[in-house]
N, C-alpha and C positions, 0 to 999 in steps of 0.2 A: 870222786867224780869221773864221767866215761870221757875219754881222748874227743878234741875236736871232730877228728874224721869219723866218729863214731855218733857224735851228737847232730853231724850235718849231713843232709841228705840230698845227693844229688839227684834231681828229678830227670833220669834218663829216659825213661818210658811212663810207665804208671807206677807211683810209690805211692801205697797209703803208710802213714804214720800211726802206729797206734796210739790211741788216747790216753793221755798219761795223765795224772792230776797230782800236782805238786803238793806234798802233805804241809799241813801247816797246823799248828798250834796256838794260833792266833789272827785275828786280821782278817782277809778275805782267803777265798780256797781258790784255787785256780784249776782249771782243765784247758790244756794246749793240744791241738790236734791240727792236723795240715794233709792234705792230698795235693797230687799234682799229676796230671795228665796230659799226653802229647797232643792230643786234639785230632781233628780227622784231615787235615792237610799237610802239617810239617811232617817230613821225614827226621826229624831230630827235636826233643825236648830242650831248650836252651833255658830254662827257666830252674831254679834252685830252690830248697829252702833249708832251713836249720832249726832246729827248735831245740831249748834247752828248758823243759817243764820244770825242773826244779827252782829254776831261776826265774820263771816267769816271762821267760825270753823265746820272741820268733823273729825270724830273719826270712826276708822273701828277696830273689833277685832273677831280673828277667835279662838276659844277654841280647846284645843288641844284634837284631836280625839283620844280614847283609853284610856282617864285618866279619873278619877272623875270628874264631873262637869264642865266638858269644857264650857257647855253653861252658867254656873254661873260665871264663870273666865272671859269669854268675856262680860258678861254683866257688872260685877261689874266693869272691865278696862276701857271700854266705857264711861261709866256714871261718875268715878271718872275722867278720864282724862278731859271729856267735862267741869264739874261741876269746876275744878281747874283752868282751861283756864279762865271761866265763873266770876272768883272772881279778877282775875289780868289783865282782857282785860276790854274795848278796851283801846290801848293807848291815854295817854292826851297827846294831839297835843295842839299847834307845837313842833314836836320833829325831830331832824334831820333823814333821813334813817338810817345811822349807828347806831343812837341810840334805833330805830326801831328794828331791826335787831337783837341787843344784847338783847334788853327788851324779843321781841318773842322767842328767841331762850333759855333764861332761865326759861321763861314761860312753853315751851314745855318740856325741861328736867324735871321741877320738875313736870310737871302734869303725866309724865311717870312712875317717882318715887313715886308719889303720887298712881298712880293706881298699883303698884306694892305691895305697902305696903296694899292696901286695900285688893288685891285678898290673901295675905299673912296672913293675919289679920283672914278673913274668913275661910281661911285652919286651922288656931290655933283654930277657936272656934268650927267648926263642923270637927271631925275627918273623916267622911265619905267623905270630900270635899278635907282631905289632899293630895297634889300633884298636884292639878291642876292647869294648865296652861294657856296662850293665846298668841296670836300674837298680837300686838298694834302698829295701824300706824295712825298717826295724821296728819293734816295740819290745819293752820291758814293763813289768809291774813291780812294786815291791810288795808282798803279800800282809805285811802287817801293817802297812799305812794304805795301801790302796792308792798310792803314789804312781803314776807311770810316765816313762817318756818314750817319744818317738822321735825315730831319725829317718829321713827320707832325701833320697834322690832320685828323679826320674818320674815315669808315669804309671808306676804300682802304684796301689791305693791302701789307705787303711781308714774304714769306717767304725763308727760306732753304732750298735743297735740297742738302744735303751726305751722301756716304756712303749713298744710298738713303731719307735721312729728311728729312721735310720738317715745318719749324718755322716757327710764325708769329711775327715779331718784333714788329710792331707791335701795340699795343693800341686796339681800336674806342673812338673817342669816340661813346658811343652809350647810351642810356638802359637800353638792355636789356643792355650789359656793365656799367654799375653795378650794377644787381642781381644779376648772376651775382658779382660782387665781392663783394657783400654776402652771398651763398649766400642770396637771396631767389628765385633763378630757376637752373634746371639751364640747361647750356648746350643741349639740346636744346630746353627750354621758350623760351629765348631765340631760337631762329631761328624758332621757328612764332609767335614773338609780335606780336601787331597793331601793336605799337610799335617792333618789332625795326631800323627805319631811322630812327627818331628820334636825329637828332646833339643830343651834348651842348655842342659847338663844331663853329666852323667858320670859314674866313678870307672875312671880306668884311661880317660885320654889324658892329653898333654897338661888341659887346664883344669886345674884342681878344684872338686866343686865345693859349692857354699852351701850344706846341708838344713834342712829345714827340720828345727829341732822345736819339739813340743811336747809339753807339759800337763799333767792334768789330775784327776783322781777317778777312779772306776767307782762305780756304785754296785749295791748288790743286783744281781740277773742282766748287768751289762754282757753283753757279747761284740767282740770287737773283730773284725774282720780284715785279714791282709791279704791281698789279691792284686794279680798280676793284670795286665789289659787282655790277656785272651780271657778273661772272665767280663771284665766291664765291658769291652769292646762287642760281647756279644749280649749281654744282659743289661736290661736299663735297671736305673737304682730301686724302682718301684717292684721289678721282679726280685729284686733282691731282699729287697725288705721283706715281701711277700715268704719268701723261702726259710728267710730265718724266723720270721713270725709261726709258720708251720711247724719248723722244727722246735719252738721252744715250748710248744704245748707236752714235750715229753720230758716227764720229771727226773729222767736219769741223764745228768749232766755229759757222761761220756757218750751215752747214744744220742743225745740232742746234737752234739757238734758233730758226729759221725753221720747222721742221718741228714744234717744240713751240708755238710761237705758233699757227699753222694750226690745231692739234689742238686746243688749248684755246678757241680762238673757234668752232669748228666745233662743238666736245660743247656748248658753253654754248647756242649755238643749237638745237643738238637736244634740249637740255632744258627749251627754251621760249624763250629768247631774250627774257626778258621786261623787259631792261634795256640800255643801251648796254654795250657788252664792251670793255675797254681790259686789255691785257696788255704788259708790259716786262721782258725776261730781261736780266741781265748775267751772264756769263758769265766765270769766272776761271781762268786757264791757266798 
């Protein structure tokens, strides 16, 4: 298995990740592909992604803008989380789906806390980086059973595209989302609010995060989109759905994800490209 640095891709400018299909002899066949772009405004890409296709695993991170070392925090978090998942996966089958779910959940929670500790340690080692932080969103799928686990901190997102419908699986860790949950803001008001990107938790700050850990089962032809807010801040959910639906018409799985990723990045840049843009697709068949 490749080392963690080789499996993890720090998105400094524009880094395409070659579509890789995880070879499976039973269960689900997975295609994992990712792309990151600096956008049209920023002078540095503070997003990072790490893919471990043979484990059905993808991690994205978005360094906190305005804080020292955001790009360093995102790289460390993505690499550390992916590396930890690589040490405890794959699941040793045969195992019941319920046990797989428990094992993946524990591994995901551990991966996020390992990432948090690694970012904190680097900040303590180098005073210039003190205070750096990042979002962290990860997904891993067990191919034989189709069980997945998601770990999430911050305002990057994971969506599921199934049977023509797009559904957001993660919940944003933001001040405006808290106001929406309390019925103090509408969704439309939250999108335009000046505090729209104020995080309520992230990886790397003194207070340890409480990650969202979600589990479920993939179905044939599911597509899962992991993305930073450089994408969702530029494109409405309906536009994301349209792009994924258009790509779904391609019968070649690798081409399908590649075309969809290129279209997502292109459309986000055409809409302004105000932030770094990172997207990963996991396609199950």
